[in-house]
N, C-alpha and C positions, 0 to 999 in steps of 0.2 A: 504494500500500500504506500502510495506516494503522499508525502505531506503537501497540503495546499500551498501554492506559491503566492507570495505577497506581491501585489501590484499587477496582477494579471487582469486584464480587461476582458470581461465576459462579453461575447458578441451578442448584440441585441437584434431582435427581429425588426422588421420595418415599422411595426405599430408600437413598439415598446416605448419610444420617446414620446409619442402622443399620449399614451396612457399615463406616463409620469407627469406630463403637463396638465392633464385633466385633474389629477389628484391635487395639484397646487391650486388650480382654479376653484375646485370644490372647497378647499380649505379657506381660500379668500372669501368666497361667497358665504360660507358658514360663519366666519368671523364678522362679516358685515351684518348678517342677520342677527347675530348675538349682540352686537353693539347697538343696533336699533332697538332691540328688546330691552336691553339694560337702560338705554336713554329714556325709553317710555316708562319703565318702572321707577326710575329716579324722579321723573317729572310728576308722576302720580303720587309719589311719596311727598314731594314738596307741596303739591296742591292739597293733599290731605292735612299736612301740618298747618297750612295757611287757613283752611276751613276750621280746624280745631282752635286755632288762635282767635279767629273771628267769633266763634261760638263762645269761647271763654270770656272775651271782652263784652259781648252782648249779654251774657248771663250776669256778669258782675254789674253792668249798668242797670239791668232790670232789677236786681236786688237792691241797689242804691235808690232807684226810683220808687220801688214799692215801700221801702223803709220810710222815705220822706213823705210819701202819700199817706201812709198809716199815721205818721206823726201829725199831719195836717187834718186828717179825718177825725182824729180823736181830740183835736183842738187843745193839745198839750202846750204848756208854756215852753219856750226854748226851741221851737222848731225853726231851723235856719231857712232863710229864703234863698241864700246863695252859699255854696261851699265848693271846695275843691278837694278831691280825695285821690291819692295815688295808691293803686293796687297792682302789684306785680309789675311795676315799671310803667304802667299806663295811667295817665292823668285824666280823671273824670271830673267834669264841671257840672254841678247840679244847680239849677235855677228853678225856684218855685214862685208861683203867683197865686195870691188869695184875693179874689174879687167878689164883693157883695153884689148880688143882683138887686136892682132897684125895683121896688114894689113887691118883692117876694122875700120870704124869710129863708133864702138860700144863699150859700156862699159857693162860688165856683172855684175849683182847685185845678191847677195845672202844674205838673212837675216835668221838667225836661232835663235829660242827662245827655251830654255830648262828650265825645272822646275821639282822639286821633286814631283812625283805623289804619294801622301800619300795614303796608303791603297792598292795600286796595287802591285802585284808581278808577274813576268813572270813565266810561267809554269816550266821552268828549275830551277828557284830559289825555287820553292815549295818543290823540292826533297831534298834540302840541309838542313844542320842543321841551327838552328836560328842564329848562329854566322856567317854563310856563306851568309845569306840573305842580300842583299843590296836593298835600296829603289829604286824602278823603277823610271826612269826619263821620263817625257813627253817631246816631242820635235816636233816643227813645223819648217819646212824649206821652204822658198819662194825663187824662182828664177825668174829673169827678166833681160831684157836688155834695155838700153836707148841709144839714139844717142849721140855720143861724140862731135858732132859739136855744138858750142854754139847756143842758140836760136836766138840771134840777127843776126847771119851770114845768109845771103841770104834772109832776110826779107826786103821787100821793102814797104815803106810807100806811100800811094796814094798822 
């Protein structure tokens, strides 16, 4: 038995070079498909993170608005008409309006919370230059009414 020789070139059939070239093309196509799939997955992940951040900001703003509305509904002393709160790096501005209705024993209440919605832009802002783009503001407004008559009036004890 003869040991194999080093450096011997094995003769190739006429189609052998084409087959080797096809394997290279298949590898390139497979890597291109894989890269497109990974890019889509990373974009989907970033979009999901943005939606989660928007939802968190909206939930915090709603909790702040409901707390302020409850304070004004109960007519407690010390309810702030304007305040600013920072929660997890986002600044929320709360503005309340308490307006008596003329001719009725009702008080109209309005609570508005605004915050900078980081990462979101309106469709009209997308068309402008980067200098013209302004951060989008998130906003929640609650409206309600309460009776202007004091709670103790008209209440009889047994």
